[in-house]
C-alpha positions in Angstrom: 0.3 12.0 -10.5 3.9 11.1 -11.0 4.9 8.8 -13.8 4.2 5.1 -13.7 6.9 2.5 -13.4 6.7 -1.0 -15.0 5.7 -3.4 -12.3 4.3 -6.9 -12.2 0.5 -6.9 -12.2 -1.4 -9.4 -10.0 1.8 -10.4 -8.2 0.3 -12.9 -5.7 2.7 -14.0 -3.1 2.7 -17.8 -2.8 4.6 -18.0 0.4 6.2 -21.4 0.8 6.1 -23.4 4.0 9.0 -23.1 6.4 10.7 -19.9 7.7 13.9 -20.4 5.7 12.2 -21.1 2.4 10.0 -18.1 3.0 13.0 -15.9 3.7 14.8 -17.0 0.5 11.6 -16.6 -1.5 11.0 -13.0 -0.3 14.7 -12.0 -0.9 14.7 -13.5 -4.5 11.3 -11.9 -5.2 12.5 -8.5 -4.1 15.7 -8.8 -6.2 13.6 -9.7 -9.3 11.2 -6.9 -8.8 13.9 -4.5 -8.2 15.8 -5.5 -11.4 18.7 -7.3 -9.8 17.9 -10.2 -12.1 16.6 -8.9 -15.5 14.0 -10.5 -17.6 15.4 -13.3 -19.8 18.3 -13.6 -17.5 19.2 -16.8 -15.5 19.0 -17.2 -11.7 22.1 -19.0 -10.2 21.8 -22.8 -9.9 20.3 -24.4 -6.9 23.6 -25.4 -5.4 25.0 -21.9 -5.7 21.8 -20.4 -4.2 22.0 -22.8 -1.3 25.5 -21.7 -0.5 24.6 -18.0 -1.0 21.7 -18.3 1.5 23.3 -20.9 3.7 20.3 -23.3 3.4 19.6 -26.7 1.9 18.8 -27.3 -1.7 15.3 -28.5 -0.5 14.7 -25.1 0.9 15.9 -23.5 -2.4 13.5 -25.7 -4.3 10.5 -24.7 -2.1 11.3 -21.0 -2.7 11.7 -21.5 -6.4 8.5 -23.4 -6.6 6.7 -20.4 -5.0 8.3 -18.0 -7.5 7.3 -20.1 -10.4 3.7 -20.3 -9.1 3.8 -16.5 -9.0 4.7 -16.4 -12.7 8.0 -14.7 -12.0 10.4 -17.5 -13.2 10.4 -20.4 -15.6 12.2 -23.6 -14.5 13.3 -26.3 -17.1 15.4 -29.3 -16.4 18.7 -29.0 -18.0 18.1 -25.3 -18.9 18.2 -23.7 -15.6 15.8 -21.0 -14.2 14.9 -18.0 -16.3 13.4 -14.8 -15.1 10.2 -14.0 -16.9 9.4 -10.6 -18.3 7.4 -8.2 -16.1 3.9 -7.2 -17.2 3.3 -3.5 -17.7 1.0 -2.4 -15.0 0.0 1.0 -13.8 1.8 1.6 -10.4 0.1 4.2 -8.4 2.7 6.8 -7.4 2.2 9.6 -4.9 4.6 12.4 -4.0 5.1 12.8 -0.3 5.2 16.6 -0.4 1.8 16.8 -2.0 0.2 13.6 -0.7 -3.1 14.9 0.6 -4.2 16.3 -2.8 -3.0 13.1 -4.5 -4.8 10.9 -2.1 -7.9 12.8 -3.0 -7.1 12.1 -6.7 -6.6 8.5 -5.8 -10.1 8.5 -4.5 -11.4 8.9 -8.0 -10.5 5.2 -8.7 -13.3 2.8 -8.5 -14.0 1.3 -5.0 -15.7 -1.7 -3.5 -17.4 -1.1 -0.2 -16.9 -4.1 2.0 -18.7 -2.8 5.2 -20.6 0.2 6.6 -21.6 0.4 10.2 -22.0 2.6 13.3 -20.6 2.0 16.8 -18.3 3.2 19.6 -14.9 4.4 18.4 -12.0 2.0 19.1 -9.8 3.3 21.9 -6.9 4.2 19.6 -9.3 6.1 17.2 -11.0 8.0 20.0 -7.7 9.0 21.5 -6.1 10.2 18.3 -9.2 12.1 17.1 -9.9 13.6 20.5 -13.3 12.0 20.9 -15.2 11.4 24.1 -15.0 7.8 25.4 -17.5 5.6 23.7 -18.4 8.3 21.2 -20.1 6.8 18.1 -18.5 6.9 14.8 -19.3 5.6 11.3 -16.9 2.8 10.2 -16.4 1.9 6.5 -14.0 -0.5 4.9 -13.3 -0.1 1.2 -10.9 -1.5 -1.4 -9.7 0.8 -4.1 -9.2 -0.7 -7.6 -7.1 0.4 -10.6 -6.8 -1.4 -13.9 -9.1 -4.2 -12.5 -6.8 -5.0 -9.6 -7.0 -3.9 -5.9 -4.2 -1.7 -4.7 -5.4 -0.3 -1.3 -7.5 -1.4 1.7 -9.1 1.5 3.5 -10.7 1.7 7.0 -12.2 5.0 7.9 -13.9 6.4 11.0 -16.0 9.5 11.0 -17.9 11.1 13.9 -21.6 10.0 13.8 -23.1 13.6 13.5 -21.0 14.2 10.3 -21.5 10.8 8.8 -25.3 11.3 9.1 -25.1 13.6 6.1 -24.3 10.8 3.7 -25.5 7.3 3.1 -23.9 4.0 2.5 -24.7 4.3 -1.2 -23.0 7.7 -1.2 -19.8 6.4 0.2 -19.8 3.5 -2.3 -19.9 6.0 -5.2 -18.1 9.1 -3.8 -14.7 9.7 -2.3 -15.1 10.3 1.5 -13.1 13.6 1.3 -15.7 14.9 -1.1 -18.5 13.8 1.2 -17.0 15.5 4.1 -16.8 18.7 2.1 -20.4 18.3 1.0 -21.4 17.9 4.7 -20.0 21.4 5.5 -16.7 20.2 7.0 -13.8 22.7 6.5 -10.7 20.7 6.6 -7.7 22.6 8.0 -4.9 20.0 8.6 -4.0 16.4 8.8 -1.3 14.3 10.4 0.0 11.2 8.6 2.3 8.3 9.6 3.7 5.9 7.2 5.0 2.5 8.2 4.7 -1.1 7.3 2.3 -4.0 8.1 1.6 -7.6 7.3 -1.5 -8.7 5.5 -4.1 -10.4 7.8 -6.4 -13.0 6.3 -9.3 -10.5 5.5 -6.9 -7.9 4.1 -5.0 -10.5 2.1 -8.2 -11.8 0.5 -9.4 -8.2 -0.3 -6.0 -7.2 -1.8 -5.3 -10.6 -3.5 -2.1 -11.2 -1.7 -1.0 -14.0 0.6 -1.4 -13.8 4.3 1.7 -12.3 5.9 2.6 -10.3 2.7 4.4 -7.0 3.5 2.1 -3.9 3.0 2.7 -0.2 3.1 0.7 1.2 6.0 -0.6 4.8 6.2 -2.5 6.4 9.1 -4.1 9.8 8.8 -6.0 12.0 11.2 -7.9 14.9 9.5 -9.0 18.0 11.6 -11.3 20.9 10.7 -10.7 24.6 11.3 -11.7 24.2 14.9 -9.2 21.4 15.5 -11.8 18.7 15.7 -11.0 15.2 14.4 -13.3 14.6 11.5 -11.8 11.5 9.9 -9.4 8.7 10.9 -7.9 6.7 8.1 -6.0 3.4 8.3 -4.9 2.5 4.8 -2.9 -0.5 3.6 -1.3 -0.5 0.2 0.2 -3.3 -2.0 3.8 -2.2 -2.5 3.8 -3.6 -6.1 0.9 -1.4 -7.0 1.6 1.8 -4.9 4.7 3.8 -4.0 5.6 7.1 -2.3 8.0 9.5 -3.8 9.8 12.6 -2.6 11.9 15.1 -4.5 14.9 16.4 -2.4 17.1 19.4 -2.9 20.6 20.0 -1.4 20.5 23.3 0.5 22.7 25.2 2.9 26.4 26.0 3.0 29.5 24.2 4.2 29.0 21.8 7.0 25.3 22.9 7.3 24.3 21.6 3.8 21.5 19.1 4.0 18.6 17.5 2.1 15.3 19.3 2.1 12.0 18.3 0.5 11.0 20.3 -2.6 7.4 21.4 -1.8 5.2 21.3 -4.8 8.0 20.0 -7.0 5.9 17.1 -8.4 2.5 15.7 -8.3 -1.0 16.9 -8.9 -3.3 19.1 -6.9 -7.0 18.8 -6.7 
């Protein structure tokens, strides 16, 4: 796995009320997390921030109240607003060029199984996996935990005949990828899509973030050697606990020079 970066542990978003205050809060929060305001440094005064974001001082106070509740700043009358030091926390890092092996490795982290059931596949799952209409699948929802804090929310769908080879207790203790292999599945390929999503109430509670917090979204369809869909994964990651990395190399000549991923340049295999 790639090297860890110092990030804030247990950064719980305390989103303030009001769209403007929420926007200011998120922008300042990102700037602090990204190092624009260093630990021990001072944030601009309320009046200057109000001018910078073109909002009222009341709006600025609401945003600062939320940042203070998150433990990111310290506000003292007459002394201004100080950025607090970030706690050292293990951020999970995965290299895009070797992501499948690393996600298997991530599966070694402890997990909490939230639900385990059987039923017809949702329409989008059936379509992407190439299943027959109303074909039954096993659905599981798990939360992965590292250093005592949740970093990913995983929802998986597996065809019923394959899932019959493992139990609920098996899934609670063993990564799904290993269970598929144990069931005789020979994985050949996978297609992944990475985007963004907002935390719903149930996901926010599981990941210990506020409803509406931005999350990294990854969807993966895994196929066996016959092209059959054997797993559909919908994963949501806390961006303060997980990041994707890619090493690029400049290749080509003249006007044809371009960036190209370095396959196998970083990351672990399993």
